[in-house]
C-alpha positions, 0 to 999 in steps of 0.5 A, a space after each residue: 614135679 619129679 615123676 620118681 617121687 610121691 606128689 601131693 597138693 592140698 587143693 583147698 590151699 592152692 589158688 584158683 587160676 582163671 582160664 579165659 575162653 575167648 571162643 565163648 567170651 567167658 572164663 572158668 576157674 582151675 587148679 592144675 594138679 598134674 601135667 605129664 610131660 611125656 604122655 600129656 595126661 593132665 589132672 585139674 580141679 575145675 569150677 564152673 560158676 552157676 549158669 556156665 555151659 561149655 557149649 557143643 565141642 569135641 576133643 582129640 583127647 578123652 577126658 573124665 570128670 569126677 564131680 566133687 560138689 554141685 551138679 554137672 549138666 552134660 549132653 549125657 545127663 546130669 551127675 552129682 557128687 561122687 559121679 565119674 563121667 568119661 567122654 571118649 576121644 572125638 565125642 561131641 558134647 557139652 557140659 556145664 553147671 546148673 543155672 543156680 549152682 556152681 559145680 566143682 570137679 576133677 578133670 582128667 585127660 588121657 593125653 594133651 588137652 585140646 578143644 574144638 567148638 562145633 559152632 566155629 567149625 560149621 559152615 555158614 550157609 547163605 539163607 537169604 538176607 537176615 536169616 539165621 545161618 544156624 537155624 535157617 529162620 528169618 528174623 
């Protein structure tokens, strides 16, 4: 993309790319639209399939989600088409699709994207044989 020229993409004709998320043993669909080489700002069209949730995580970047179709389920509530949700840098969050419906949205970051899953950062505590290290409950 030449930053000095108008840029246009027909997102309905652009192919979906599969983005693997090994931390969740899952994947999502995305259509990268803009990546600013200087600032790292990005814009992508993203689809979460029914039942997918990007579990508790945080980013060094802020990001916005503009819902195009479906319902976006987040730690801040549920949002339908036409809604724009902004998550400030460092906010702990989750977001996903409803159990029975896909959600499609524009995903916008203010700088390079990163993701830190909280379930991978929490210390493991020895709570006894067979105890769940997240809840402390025995089997």
